[in-house]
C-alpha positions in Angstrom: -13.0 -10.5 14.6 -14.7 -7.1 14.7 -11.5 -5.0 14.7 -10.1 -3.1 11.7 -6.5 -4.1 11.3 -4.3 -1.8 9.3 -0.8 -3.0 8.5 2.6 -1.8 7.3 5.2 -4.4 6.1 8.6 -3.2 5.1 11.7 -1.4 6.1 11.6 1.8 8.1 13.4 4.5 6.0 13.2 8.2 6.4 11.0 8.7 3.5 8.3 6.1 4.6 6.8 8.5 7.2 6.0 5.6 9.4 5.5 8.1 12.3 2.2 9.2 10.7 0.6 5.9 11.7 0.9 6.2 15.4 -0.2 9.8 15.1 -3.3 8.8 13.1 -3.9 6.0 15.8 -3.9 8.5 18.6 -6.4 10.8 16.7 -8.8 7.8 16.0 -8.6 6.7 19.6 -10.0 10.1 20.7 -12.6 10.2 18.1 -14.1 6.7 18.0 -14.7 3.6 20.2 -14.4 1.3 17.2 -11.6 -1.2 17.6 -8.8 -0.2 15.2 -5.3 -1.7 15.4 -2.1 -1.1 13.5 0.2 -4.0 12.9 3.8 -2.8 12.0 6.1 -5.5 10.5 9.7 -4.9 9.8 12.8 -3.0 10.9 15.1 -0.3 9.7 16.8 2.9 10.7 13.7 4.9 11.5 11.8 2.2 13.4 13.0 3.8 16.6 11.4 7.2 15.6 8.0 5.6 14.9 8.2 3.8 18.3 9.1 6.9 20.1 6.1 8.7 18.6 3.9 5.6 19.7 5.3 5.7 23.2 4.9 9.6 23.5 1.3 9.3 22.3 0.4 6.3 24.5 -0.8 4.0 21.7 1.4 1.0 22.3 -1.6 -1.2 23.0 -3.0 -0.5 19.5 0.2 0.0 17.5 1.6 -3.5 17.6 5.2 -4.1 16.4 6.9 -7.1 15.0 10.5 -6.8 13.8 11.8 -8.3 10.6 10.4 -11.7 9.6 11.6 -14.1 6.8 10.1 -13.5 3.5 8.2 -16.8 3.6 6.4 -15.6 6.7 5.2 -12.3 5.2 2.0 -13.7 3.7 0.9 -15.0 7.1 1.5 -11.6 8.7 -0.4 -9.9 5.9 -3.4 -12.3 6.2 -3.9 -10.8 9.7 -4.5 -7.4 8.1 -7.6 -5.9 6.5 -5.7 -2.9 5.0 -2.2 -2.1 3.9 -0.8 1.4 4.7 1.7 3.2 2.4 2.5 6.5 4.1 4.7 7.8 1.2 3.4 9.1 -2.0 6.1 7.9 -4.4 6.1 11.3 -5.9 5.3 11.9 -9.6 7.4 9.1 -11.0 6.8 5.8 -9.3 4.2 4.1 -7.3 5.9 2.2 -4.3 6.0 -1.6 -4.8 4.1 -2.0 -1.5 0.9 -0.8 -3.1 0.5 -3.5 -5.7 1.8 -6.1 -3.2 -1.0 -5.1 -0.7 -3.5 -5.1 -3.6 -2.3 -8.7 -4.7 -2.9 -9.8 -1.1 -6.4 -8.6 -1.3 -5.9 -5.9 1.2 -7.4 -2.5 0.9 -4.6 -0.1 0.1 -4.6 3.1 2.2 -2.0 5.2 0.3 -0.5 8.6 0.5 -1.7 10.7 -2.5 0.6 11.4 -5.4 0.5 11.3 -9.1 2.0 7.9 -9.5 -0.3 6.4 -6.8 -3.4 7.9 -8.4 -2.5 5.9 -11.6 -3.0 2.8 -9.4 -5.5 3.6 -6.7 -9.0 5.2 -7.0 -10.4 6.4 -3.7 -13.6 4.5 -2.9 -13.1 2.0 -5.8 -9.8 0.3 -5.3 -8.6 1.8 -2.1 -8.3 5.1 -0.1 -5.9 8.0 -0.8 -4.9 10.6 1.8 -2.9 13.8 1.8 0.8 13.0 1.8 2.5 13.8 5.0 -0.8 14.4 6.8 -1.7 12.2 9.7 -5.1 13.9 10.0 -6.0 13.0 6.4 -4.7 9.4 7.0 -7.0 9.1 10.1 -10.0 10.4 8.1 -9.4 7.8 5.5 -9.2 5.0 8.0 -12.4 6.4 9.8 -14.4 6.0 6.6 -13.2 2.4 6.4 -14.1 1.8 10.0 -17.5 3.6 9.9 -18.7 1.9 6.6 -19.6 -1.9 7.1 -18.0 -4.1 4.5 -16.1 -1.2 2.7 -12.7 -2.6 3.6 -13.4 -6.0 2.2 -15.1 -4.6 -0.9 -12.1 -2.3 -1.6 -9.6 -5.2 -0.9 -11.4 -7.4 -3.4 -11.6 -4.7 -6.1 -8.0 -3.9 -5.5 -7.0 -7.6 -6.1 -8.9 -7.7 -9.4 -7.4 -4.4 -10.5 -3.8 -5.4 -9.9 -4.3 -8.8 -11.6 -5.9 -7.2 -14.6 -3.8 -4.1 -15.0 -0.5 -4.7 -13.1 0.5 -8.2 -13.3 3.9 -9.2 -15.0 1.9 -10.4 -18.1 0.0 -6.9 -18.4 3.1 -4.7 -17.9 6.7 -5.9 -18.4 5.6 -9.2 -19.9 3.6 -7.4 -22.5 6.4 -4.8 -23.2 8.8 -7.7 -23.8 6.4 -9.4 -26.2 5.9 -6.0 -28.0 9.8 -5.7 -28.4 10.1 -9.2 -29.6 7.4 -8.7 -32.2 9.1 -5.5 -33.4 12.4 -7.4 -33.8 10.7 -10.2 -35.7 8.9 -7.7 -37.9 12.2 -6.0 -38.8 13.9 -9.3 -39.5 11.2 -10.2 -41.9 11.0 -6.9 -43.6 12.3 -6.7 -47.2 15.8 -5.5 -47.6 16.1 -1.8 -48.1 12.7 -1.1 -46.5 12.4 1.8 -44.0 13.4 0.8 -40.5 11.5 2.3 -37.4 
């Protein structure tokens, strides 16, 4: 009950940088006695690399692994987590879908910094950002969550509100579709010969 549980749910691809999580876990183990666990759910071509790093660093007791699970079981696994980790920045173009999924589940997102992710996450308000590719920076973000009572819960709640208000279907693609349909209707009802946009 008193542990901080960070989680990752997804496929282990080369660009996910999953090996950063056991590296951060090893750093934190040396620096704090606080109970911090990492729950890794999923499979993929780079899972073996993440596991070899965990083995090498001796953190198998705090980096807990579960292979692929059916989609309908994912919410139950996520409910065991306090925060969801996304160790990839998504670059300048797109925020990884894991970020709003974690937010929608009420988890505090701990996310690699990048232009697209900064459009979704504000450190200290709706989650925590850390330097992309930097296990030290990830560990520092997690340490703040661990050392600040109630912070992970507050950020998770704020993240949930943010994703519902700003990033739901209705607020994004749904609104874009309504805008397109309204423009089509306006064009249909425009007088013949009027300028078209």
